[in-house]
C-alpha positions in Angstrom: -54.9 -36.8 -30.3 -53.8 -40.3 -31.8 -51.8 -38.9 -34.7 -47.7 -38.1 -34.4 -46.8 -36.0 -31.7 -49.4 -36.1 -29.7 -48.2 -37.9 -26.5 -48.9 -40.6 -24.7 -52.3 -41.8 -23.0 -52.3 -43.0 -19.4 -55.0 -44.0 -17.8 -57.5 -47.2 -17.7 -60.9 -48.6 -16.9 -63.1 -46.2 -14.5 -66.1 -47.9 -13.1 -67.5 -44.6 -11.3 -71.5 -46.4 -11.1 -69.6 -48.7 -8.8 -69.2 -45.9 -6.0 -70.7 -42.8 -4.5 -70.2 -39.5 -5.6 -67.9 -38.4 -2.8 -65.5 -41.4 -4.2 -65.8 -40.0 -7.6 -64.2 -36.4 -6.3 -61.5 -38.6 -5.0 -60.7 -40.3 -7.8 -60.2 -37.4 -9.9 -57.8 -36.0 -7.5 -56.0 -39.0 -7.7 -55.8 -39.3 -11.2 -54.5 -35.8 -11.5 -51.8 -36.5 -9.0 -50.9 -39.7 -11.1 -51.1 -37.6 -14.5 -53.8 -39.9 -16.0 -55.2 -38.3 -19.1 -57.5 -40.7 -20.3 -59.8 -43.2 -18.6 -62.4 -45.5 -20.0 -66.1 -45.0 -19.0 -69.1 -47.2 -18.8 -67.9 -51.0 -20.3 -70.1 -52.5 -18.1 -72.7 -49.9 -16.9 -75.7 -50.7 -19.3 -78.0 -51.6 -16.6 -77.3 -48.4 -14.7 -77.5 -46.6 -18.2 -81.0 -48.1 -19.0 -82.6 -50.1 -16.2 -86.1 -50.5 -18.0 -86.0 -50.9 -21.9 -86.3 -47.4 -23.3 -85.7 -45.5 -20.1 -82.4 -44.2 -19.9 -80.5 -42.6 -16.5 -77.7 -40.7 -17.9 -77.5 -38.2 -15.1 -74.9 -39.8 -13.3 -72.8 -40.1 -16.4 -73.4 -36.6 -17.4 -71.9 -35.8 -13.9 -68.8 -38.3 -14.2 -68.0 -36.9 -17.9 -68.4 -33.3 -16.4 -65.9 -34.0 -13.7 -63.3 -35.3 -15.4 -63.2 -32.7 -18.2 -63.1 -30.0 -15.6 -60.2 -31.9 -14.1 -58.4 -32.3 -17.6 -59.0 -35.9 -18.2 -60.5 -37.4 -21.5 -62.4 -40.1 -22.0 -63.2 -43.0 -24.1 -66.6 -43.5 -24.0 -67.8 -47.3 -24.3 -70.5 -49.0 -25.5 -71.7 -51.3 -22.7 -72.8 -54.2 -25.2 -71.0 -57.0 -23.9 -73.1 -57.3 -20.4 -76.8 -57.2 -21.1 -78.9 -56.0 -18.3 -80.8 -58.4 -16.7 -84.1 -57.0 -18.2 -82.5 -57.7 -21.6 -82.1 -61.6 -21.0 -85.7 -62.3 -19.7 -87.5 -60.8 -22.3 -85.8 -62.5 -25.1 -84.4 -66.0 -23.4 -83.8 -66.9 -27.5 -81.1 -64.2 -27.3 -78.8 -66.4 -24.3 -75.8 -68.1 -25.6 -76.2 -72.2 -26.5 -73.3 -74.4 -26.1 -72.4 -76.6 -28.9 -73.8 -79.6 -26.5 -77.2 -77.7 -26.6 -77.0 -76.0 -22.7 -78.6 -72.6 -23.0 -76.5 -70.5 -20.6 -78.4 -68.3 -18.1 -78.0 -64.3 -17.0 -75.3 -64.1 -14.3 -72.3 -63.2 -16.0 -70.5 -61.4 -18.5 -71.3 -61.9 -22.7 -74.5 -63.1 -21.4 -75.8 -62.9 -25.1 -75.5 -64.0 -28.9 -74.4 -61.7 -31.5 -76.5 -63.7 -34.4 -79.6 -62.9 -32.5 -82.0 -60.1 -33.7 -83.2 -58.9 -30.5 -79.6 -58.6 -29.3 -78.2 -56.8 -32.3 -81.7 -54.0 -32.1 -81.0 -53.4 -28.3 -77.3 -52.9 -28.9 -78.0 -50.8 -31.6 -80.4 -48.7 -29.3 -77.7 -47.9 -26.6 -75.0 -47.2 -28.8 -77.7 -44.8 -30.4 -78.5 -42.9 -27.1 -75.0 -42.6 -26.1 -74.1 -40.9 -29.5 -76.8 -38.5 -29.3 -76.0 -37.4 -25.9 -72.4 -37.4 -25.7 -70.8 -37.0 -29.2 -70.1 -33.5 -28.4 -69.3 -33.6 -24.7 -65.7 -32.1 -24.6 -64.4 -34.9 -22.6 -64.9 -37.7 -25.4 -61.9 -38.4 -27.1 -62.3 -42.0 -28.2 -65.3 -44.6 -28.5 -64.9 -47.5 -27.3 -67.2 -50.3 -28.7 -68.8 -52.9 -26.8 -65.3 -55.3 -24.6 -63.5 -58.3 -25.8 -65.6 -59.7 -28.8 -65.3 -63.4 -28.7 -68.3 -64.9 -27.5 -69.5 -67.9 -29.6 -73.6 -69.5 -29.8 -75.2 -72.4 -31.3 -78.7 -71.3 -31.0 -81.2 -71.7 -34.0 -80.2 -68.0 -35.2 -76.6 -69.2 -35.2 -77.4 -71.9 -37.5 -79.4 -69.5 -40.0 -77.0 -66.9 -40.3 -74.0 -69.4 -40.4 -75.7 -71.2 -43.7 -76.1 -67.8 -45.0 -72.7 -67.3 -44.7 -71.7 -70.5 -46.0 -74.0 -69.6 -48.9 -72.0 -66.4 -49.7 -68.7 -67.9 -49.0 -69.0 -71.3 -51.0 -71.6 -70.1 -53.7 -73.0 -73.9 -53.5 -73.3 -77.2 -52.0 -71.1 -78.6 -54.9 -68.4 -76.0 -53.4 -69.0 -76.6 -49.8 -68.8 -80.6 -50.1 -65.9 -80.0 -51.8 -64.0 -77.9 -49.2 -65.1 -79.8 -46.5 -64.5 -83.0 -48.2 -67.8 -84.4 -47.1 -67.5 -87.6 -48.5 -65.5 -89.0 -45.6 -67.9 -90.4 -43.2 -71.1 -89.9 -45.6 -71.1 -86.1 -44.6 -72.2 -85.2 -48.3 -75.0 -82.4 -47.7 -77.8 -82.2 -50.5 -79.9 -79.4 -49.0 -78.6 -76.0 -47.1 -81.4 -76.9 -44.0 -79.1 -80.2 -43.5 -75.9 -77.8 -42.3 -76.0 -77.0 -38.9 -73.4 -75.3 -36.6 -70.9 -77.9 -35.5 -72.3 -79.3 -32.3 -71.5 -81.5 -30.0 -71.2 -85.1 -31.7 -70.2 -88.8 -31.2 -66.6 -88.5 -32.4 -64.3 -86.0 -34.3 -66.1 -83.0 -35.9 -65.2 -82.4 -39.8 -62.0 -79.6 -39.6 -63.6 -77.9 -42.5 -66.8 -77.3 -40.7 -65.1 -76.4 -37.6 -62.6 -74.1 -39.3 -65.4 -72.0 -41.2 -67.4 -71.9 -38.0 -64.6 -69.9 -36.6 -64.5 -67.6 -39.4 -68.1 -66.9 -39.4 -67.9 -65.5 -36.0 -64.8 -63.5 -37.0 -67.0 -61.8 -39.2 -70.7 -61.9 -37.7 -68.9 -60.4 -34.6 -67.1 -57.5 -37.0 -70.6 -56.9 -38.5 -72.1 -56.4 -34.9 -69.0 -54.2 -34.3 -69.7 -52.0 -37.3 -73.4 -51.7 -36.8 -72.3 -49.7 -33.3 -69.8 -47.8 -35.0 -71.4 -46.8 -37.9 -74.0 -45.1 -35.5 -71.4 -43.4 -33.3 -69.2 -42.2 -36.4 -72.7 -40.4 -37.9 -73.2 -38.6 -34.8 -69.4 -36.9 -34.8 -67.0 -38.2 -37.8 -64.2 -36.8 -36.1 -64.1 -39.2 -32.9 -62.1 -42.1 -33.8 -63.7 -45.4 -32.7 -62.2 -49.0 -31.5 -62.7 -51.8 -29.8 -60.1 -53.9 -27.4 -59.0 -56.8 -28.7 -58.7 -59.9 -26.2 -55.4 -62.1 -27.1 -55.9 -66.3 -26.5 -56.6 -69.3 -29.0 -60.1 -69.7 -27.9 -61.0 -66.2 -29.3 -62.5 -66.5 -32.8 -61.8 -63.5 -34.3 -59.0 -62.6 -36.6 -57.8 -59.3 -35.1 -55.6 -58.9 -38.0 -58.6 -58.5 -40.5 -60.4 -56.3 -38.5 -57.8 -53.4 -38.2 -58.8 -51.8 -41.1 -62.2 -51.3 -39.4 -61.0 -49.4 -36.5 -59.4 -45.9 -36.3 -56.8 -47.4 -33.9 -55.8 -51.3 -32.8 -56.3 -52.1 -28.9 -55.2 -54.6 -27.2 -55.9 -55.9 -23.9 -52.5 -57.9 -22.6 -52.3 -60.3 -19.4 -49.4 -62.3 -19.4 -49.5 -65.5 -17.6 -45.6 -66.2 -17.1 -44.2 -65.3 -13.5 -40.5 -65.7 -14.9 -39.0 -64.2 -17.8 -41.5 -65.3 -20.1 -43.5 -62.6 -18.8 -41.4 -60.4 -20.7 -41.2 -62.2 -23.9 -45.2 -62.6 -23.8 -45.5 -58.7 -23.6 -42.9 -58.2 -26.4 -44.8 -60.5 -28.3 -48.2 -58.7 -28.2 -46.6 -55.5 -28.9 -45.4 -56.5 -32.3 -48.9 -58.5 -32.9 -50.5 -55.1 -32.2 -47.9 -53.3 -34.3 -48.5 -55.8 -37.2 -52.2 -55.9 -36.9 -52.5 -52.1 -36.9 -50.1 -51.8 -40.2 -53.3 -53.2 -42.1 -55.4 -50.0 -41.0 -52.6 -47.3 -41.1 -53.5 -45.5 -44.1 -51.0 -43.7 -46.1 -47.7 -46.2 -46.9 -44.9 -45.6 -44.2 -47.1 -44.1 -41.8 -46.7 -45.3 -38.2 -49.3 -48.0 -37.5 -51.6 -46.5 -34.6 -52.2 -48.8 -31.4 -52.9 -48.8 -28.0 -52.3 -51.0 -24.7 -55.7 -51.0 -23.6 -55.9 -53.1 -20.7 -53.0 -54.4 -18.7 -52.7 -55.3 -14.7 -50.7 -53.2 -12.8 -49.5 -55.3 -10.0 -50.2 -59.0 -10.7 -49.8 -61.8 -13.4 -52.6 -64.5 -13.1 -50.5 -67.8 -13.6 -52.5 -71.4 -13.1 -55.3 -69.5 -11.4 -52.9 -68.1 -8.8 -52.5 -64.1 -8.9 -48.7 -63.7 -8.5 -47.8 -60.0 -7.2 -45.5 -57.8 -9.8 -42.0 -57.2 -8.6 -41.7 -53.6 -7.9 -40.6 -51.9 -11.3 -42.0 -54.6 -13.5 -45.1 -52.8 -14.2 -43.1 -50.0 -15.8 -40.8 -52.0 -17.6 -43.9 -54.0 -19.2 -45.5 -50.5 -20.0 -42.3 -49.1 -21.6 -41.9 -52.1 -23.6 -45.2 -51.8 -25.4 -44.4 -47.9 -25.8 -41.1 -49.0 -26.9 -43.1 -51.3 -29.8 -45.7 -48.2 -31.3 -48.2 -48.0 -28.3 -50.0 -44.8 -28.0 -49.8 -45.0 -24.6 -50.1 -47.4 -21.3 -53.8 -48.0 -19.7 -54.6 -50.4 -17.0 -57.7 -52.6 -15.9 -58.6 -51.1 -13.9 -58.7 -47.8 -11.9 -59.8 -48.5 -8.4 -60.1 -52.4 -7.3 -63.8 -52.7 -6.7 -65.1 -54.2 -3.2 -67.3 -56.6 -4.5 -68.1 -58.5 -7.9 -66.6 -61.3 -9.5 -63.1 -59.6 -10.1 -62.9 -57.6 -6.8 -59.5 -59.4 -6.3 -58.3 -58.2 -10.1 -55.2 -55.9 -10.0 -55.6 -51.9 -9.8 -53.9 -48.7 -9.7 -55.4 -47.8 -6.6 -56.1 -51.4 -4.7 -57.9 -51.7 -1.6 -55.3 -50.6 0.6 -55.9 -47.4 -1.0 -53.3 -45.0 -2.4 -50.7 -45.3 0.0 -49.1 -48.3 -1.4 -46.5 -49.1 -3.6 -49.1 -50.2 -6.3 -50.2 -46.6 -6.2 -46.6 -45.0 -6.0 -45.4 -47.2 -9.1 -48.5 -45.7 -11.0 -47.5 -41.8 -10.2 -44.0 -42.4 -11.1 -45.2 -44.3 -14.4 -47.3 -41.5 -15.0 -44.4 -38.9 -14.7 -42.2 -41.3 -16.8 -44.5 -41.6 -19.8 -44.8 -37.5 -19.9 -40.8 -37.5 -20.0 -41.1 -39.5 -23.1 -43.6 -38.0 -24.8 -41.5 -36.9 -27.6 -41.1 -40.3 -28.6 -42.5 -41.1 -32.0 -42.1 -42.6 -35.3 -41.3 -46.3 -36.6 -39.9 -49.5 -35.0 -36.5 -50.8 -36.3 -37.1 -54.6 -37.7 -35.4 -56.4 -39.8 -36.9 -60.0 -39.3 -40.7 -60.6 -40.1 -42.8 -63.5 -38.5 -45.8 -64.5 -40.2 -49.1 -65.1 -38.2 -52.2 -66.6 -39.3 -55.5 -66.8 -37.1 -57.0 -69.5 -39.3 -53.7 -71.7 -38.8 -54.1 -71.5 -35.5 -57.6 -72.4 -35.5 -57.1 -75.5 -37.5 -54.1 -76.9 -35.4 -56.7 -76.8 -33.1 -58.7 -80.0 -34.3 -58.7 -83.1 -31.9 -57.7 -85.0 -35.0 -54.4 -84.0 -35.2 -51.3 -86.1 -35.0 -50.6 -84.2 -31.6 -52.8 -82.8 -28.7 -49.6 -79.9 -28.7 -49.6 -78.3 -31.6 -50.2 -74.5 -32.0 -49.8 -71.9 -34.3 -49.2 -69.1 -31.2 -47.1 -71.7 -29.5 -44.4 -71.8 -32.3 -45.0 -68.0 -33.1 -44.1 -67.4 -29.5 -41.1 -69.8 -29.5 -39.6 -68.4 -33.3 -40.2 -65.1 -30.9 -38.8 -65.7 -28.5 -35.7 -66.8 -30.1 -35.2 -63.7 -31.8 -35.8 -61.7 -29.1 -33.4 -63.3 -26.9 -30.9 -62.8 -29.7 -31.8 -59.2 -29.8 -33.5 -58.8 -33.4 -36.4 -56.6 -33.7 -39.0 -58.5 -35.3 -41.9 -57.4 -37.0 -45.7 -59.6 -37.5 -47.1 -59.9 -40.9 -49.9 -61.5 -42.5 -49.7 -63.9 -45.6 -49.8 -61.7 -48.5 -48.1 -58.7 -46.8 -45.3 -56.4 -48.5 -41.9 -57.8 -47.5 -39.6 -55.3 -49.3 -36.8 -54.5 -46.7 -37.1 -57.8 -44.3 -33.8 -59.7 -44.3 -35.4 -62.9 -42.9 -38.9 -64.1 -43.0 -39.9 -66.9 -40.2 -43.1 -69.3 -41.0 -43.5 -71.3 -37.6 -46.3 -73.6 -38.0 -48.0 -71.9 -40.8 -50.1 -75.0 -41.2 -52.8 -73.1 -44.0 -51.1 -72.5 -46.7 -53.3 -71.1 -50.1 -51.9 -70.9 -53.8 -51.5 -67.5 -53.5 -49.4 -67.7 -50.1 -46.9 -70.3 -51.6 -46.6 -68.0 -54.6 -46.2 -65.1 -51.8 -43.5 -67.0 -50.6 -41.7 -68.2 -53.4 -41.3 -64.5 -54.9 -40.1 -63.4 -51.7 -37.2 -66.0 -51.8 -36.0 -65.9 -55.5 -36.2 -62.2 -55.4 -33.6 -62.6 -53.0 -35.0 -63.1 -49.4 -34.0 -65.5 -47.0 -36.7 -67.9 -45.4 -37.0 -69.8 -42.4 -39.7 -72.3 -42.1 -40.9 -74.4 -39.2 -42.5 -78.1 -39.3 -46.1 -78.3 -40.0 -46.3 -75.3 -42.4 -47.7 -75.6 -45.8 -49.2 -78.5 -45.0 -52.8 -78.2 -45.9 -54.5 -75.6 -47.8 -57.0 -72.8 -46.8 -59.6 -75.3 -46.6 -57.5 -77.7 -43.8 -57.2 -80.5 -46.9 -54.0 -81.9 -46.8 -51.3 -81.1 -49.5 -50.9 -84.5 -51.2 -47.0 -85.5 -52.3 -45.4 -85.1 -49.2 -44.7 -82.4 -46.8 -44.4 -79.8 -46.4 -46.8 -79.2 -49.3 -47.1 -75.6 -50.6 -43.4 -75.2 -49.6 -41.3 -78.2 -50.9 -39.9 -76.7 -53.9 -38.6 -73.7 -52.1 -37.3 -75.6 -49.2 -35.5 -78.5 -51.3 -37.3 -81.3 -48.7 -39.9 -83.6 -49.0 -41.2 -85.1 -45.5 -42.2 -88.8 -45.5 -43.3 -89.0 -42.4 -44.4 -87.3 -38.8 -43.0 -88.3 -35.4 -45.0 -86.5 -32.7 -43.1 -86.7 -29.5 -44.7 -87.5 -26.1 -44.4 -85.3 -23.1 -41.2 -84.6 -22.1 -39.5 -86.7 -25.0 -36.8 -85.4 -26.5 -34.4 -86.1 -29.7 -30.5 -85.4 -29.8 -29.5 -83.5 -32.8 -25.9 -83.6 -34.1 -25.2 -79.8 -33.0 -25.5 -80.9 -29.6 -28.8 -79.5 -29.3 -32.1 -81.4 -28.7 -35.6 -81.2 -30.6 -38.7 -81.6 -28.9 -42.5 -81.9 -29.7 -42.1 -83.0 -32.9 -39.6 -84.7 -35.4 -39.7 -85.8 -39.1 -38.5 -88.5 -41.7 -36.8 -85.3 -43.9 -35.6 -86.5 -47.3 -33.2 -83.9 -49.6 -34.6 -82.7 -52.7 -31.6 -80.1 -53.5 -31.3 -78.8 -49.8 -28.4 -79.5 -47.8 -27.9 -80.8 -44.2 -27.3 -78.0 -41.4 -27.9 -80.3 -38.4 -29.0 -84.3 -38.5 -31.2 -86.2 -35.8 -28.2 -87.8 -33.8 -30.1 -90.7 -32.0 -33.4 -93.1 -32.4 -34.8 -94.3 -35.4 -34.0 -90.9 -37.2 -30.5 -91.6 -36.6 -28.2 -89.9 -39.6 -31.4 -87.9 -41.3 -31.5 -84.4 -42.0 -33.2 -82.2 -38.9 -32.0 -78.4 -40.4 -31.5 -78.2 -44.0 -30.8 -75.0 -46.1 -31.6 -74.5 -49.8 -30.8 -72.2 -52.6 -33.8 -71.0 -54.3 -33.5 -68.1 -56.9 -31.5 -65.5 -55.3 -32.3 -66.7 -52.2 -31.8 -69.1 -49.3 -34.3 -71.1 -47.4 -34.1 -73.3 -44.3 -36.2 -75.4 -42.4 -36.6 -76.5 -39.4 -38.3 -80.0 -38.7 -38.2 -80.3 -35.0 -38.8 -77.5 -32.2 -34.9 -77.0 -30.8 -34.4 -76.1 -27.2 -34.2 -72.8 -26.3 -30.4 -72.3 -26.6 -30.5 -74.0 -30.0 -33.3 -72.1 -31.5 -31.7 -68.8 -30.5 -28.3 -70.1 -32.4 -30.1 -71.3 -35.5 -32.3 -67.8 -35.9 -29.1 -65.7 -35.2 -27.3 -68.0 -37.6 -30.2 -67.3 -40.4 -30.6 -64.1 -39.4 -26.9 -62.6 -39.6 -26.6 -64.7 -43.2 -29.6 -62.6 -44.1 -27.5 -59.6 -43.1 -29.8 -58.7 -40.2 -27.9 -57.2 -36.7 -29.3 -57.1 -33.4 -30.5 -53.7 -32.2 -28.2 -53.3 -29.9 -25.5 -56.0 -30.4 -23.5 -55.2 -27.5 -26.3 -55.5 -25.0 -25.8 -58.0 -22.1 -28.3 -60.9 -22.0 -31.5 -59.6 -20.0 -31.3 -56.5 -21.4 -34.3 -55.9 -23.6 -33.2 -53.0 -26.4 -35.7 -51.6 -29.0 -35.5 -48.7 -31.2 -37.7 -45.8 -32.4 -36.8 -44.0 -35.2 -38.0 -41.0 -36.7 -36.7 -38.7 -39.6 -33.8 -37.1 -38.2 -33.9 -39.2 -34.6 -34.2 -42.2 -33.0 -34.7 -43.3 -29.7 -33.5 -46.4 -28.0 -35.0 -48.1 -25.2 -33.2 -50.4 -23.0 -35.1 -52.6 -20.4 -32.8 -54.3 -17.6 -35.1 -57.2 -17.0 -32.5 -58.8 -14.3 -31.4 -58.4 -10.8 -28.3 -57.1 -11.4 -26.9 -53.8 -12.7 -25.8 -53.6 -16.3 -24.0 -51.2 -18.5 -24.8 -51.1 -22.2 -22.6 -49.4 -25.1 -24.9 -46.6 -26.1 -24.4 -42.9 -26.3 -27.5 -40.0 -25.9 -29.8 -38.3 -23.4 -31.9 -40.5 -21.4 -35.2 -39.0 -20.9 -35.8 -40.9 -18.1 -32.9 -38.7 -15.9 -32.0 -36.0 -18.0 -28.5 -38.0 -17.7 -25.7 -38.1 -20.8 -24.3 -41.2 -21.7 -21.3 -40.3 -23.8 -20.0 -44.1 -24.4 -22.4 -46.7 -22.2 -25.3 -46.6 -20.1 -25.5 -47.5 -16.7 -28.7 -49.4 -16.1 -29.8 -50.2 -12.2 -31.2 -53.7 -11.5 -34.8 -53.8 -12.8 -34.1 -50.2 -14.4 -34.8 -48.9 -17.8 -33.2 -45.8 -20.0 -35.0 -44.3 -22.7 -32.1 -42.6 -24.5 -32.5 -39.5 -27.4 -29.5 -41.0 -29.3 -26.6 -38.9 -30.3 -27.6 -38.0 -34.2 -30.3 -40.2 -36.2 -29.3 -43.8 -34.4 -26.9 -46.2 -35.3 -25.2 -46.3 -38.6 -26.2 -49.0 -41.0 -29.4 -50.5 -42.5 -31.9 -51.1 -39.8 -33.7 -53.3 -42.5 -37.8 -52.4 -43.0 -38.9 -50.0 -40.0 -42.1 -51.3 -39.0 -45.0 -49.1 -37.3 
């Protein structure tokens, strides 16, 4: 069901345990009306499935799955281990999570568990095995959904013990650990493993290597907990694909890209928090991230990466504690943006809004007011839309690659950095936003990924760079690639130890610059640039070591010194950006670098505010055009619009807030599209 040509999945989280049986029948009738074909069931149902240790009450779930199957609706059956029942917490208080300052949290919310606690892991395996035994061969089952949004951490004694074991496996001995963590600083040198604890709340600044390894430890520990359940489910029926949903955010100690090889389908939950056009930019980045992660589990080289938008909010954007109501058509455009970038469908949290509970006002396809609402009518329309474009398949055109590294984000979060405003994800977002607004297709890559076919590689605040990463970048540029590196890249090695001799450390030679000093800028402070732009957040004292200046600082103590440089290295070109330009300047710079590299926008004549994404298969291509403006737009393009059936010979007319999905004439635009991502 998840292979090429299998159509698109549509639906969301369904919680029948919250409702009487008569509502189930109404739900299924409404699902058929909306063309829902997949629902996730059981995510938070542990207390209803196992009300007492070892006593299972599956009768209600039997009825629900039978009802859904009888109506042609498939099920992603979840293991409910993200929310243990009250009896478990009472019986195993040592499995409740402990904060960094030693406070043990209590039952009363979700995620009340420690994934390093043996009792929790055993209970999770038991409920997963019971579900597998009963439902592995149920005809409604299309996908196993393990857990929900892995990300909970803990500092309990179980965690400390497992952390020490993990460190011994990673570093080998205390000599290597002391070297990696630079423990001679502040008298932190360890002489016995028993001295090593989790990074608890402490007097001042914690050791950055300690914090970084703790994040890595939790990513591996949570992955091990997932794999235990996955293996039980797979043994019951190997043909059923298995996934877990990734939640996005810097607070999550999960390296999603490294997990991709362990799931059959990468699944993400995406909830943008910008109420202006930033929501569309965030949506595009989340989808590109998911596709980039999925390529690490795609199997055959060149096979489209499989991923799914598992959760999104139908009609709300949560921003700063406020629930912003999405404007008409915005839910559909966000969904189409994900599908354009490779999602196998569009799923939502949740199907029906609950009458009670902590998330009673969370967005839902069926709101409190019922089906006679704009939200549900748009849900019905979206179901029809997804059916009309079910033929869309193949890869996504992308000529530019942006490097992403979870560990760099974790390391930049250390409180001892030169500024509290350093954020790898923000810098990836800024680079992606500039390219998105300029119309370039982008892929997200990891250090070490293959780069053949990409015209431009962008490294935004790739703070950590091992020797292997430095070699990867150097080989790309020397082989003729074009590179754009931003400030705070290559500054430290993989252990967060600063590289000496001048910044940007690992990339100095390929960039032809040497940075002597950092100049973090205050909130609201900017620095003028010679190209009429401005820089913010950061500035640097840059010395040329072979590079040429492209733009200079035009005021303050750095006046006249290079701000943006370009350097020929081998057969390629490397650009360096020592400040965060304003958005318009950033767009001009990335456009200049991308065009110099031979990249072209997906739809060069598309007006500002119209998003264009191209999917491509053998002998066919589809152009998605999404009008995010409040005005009608005309876009030069030709083909059949799958949404309306109309044929466009030379241009497409998009209504305000509207969209088109063109089956293009021939095989799409001529010329080399660059690498075609999954």
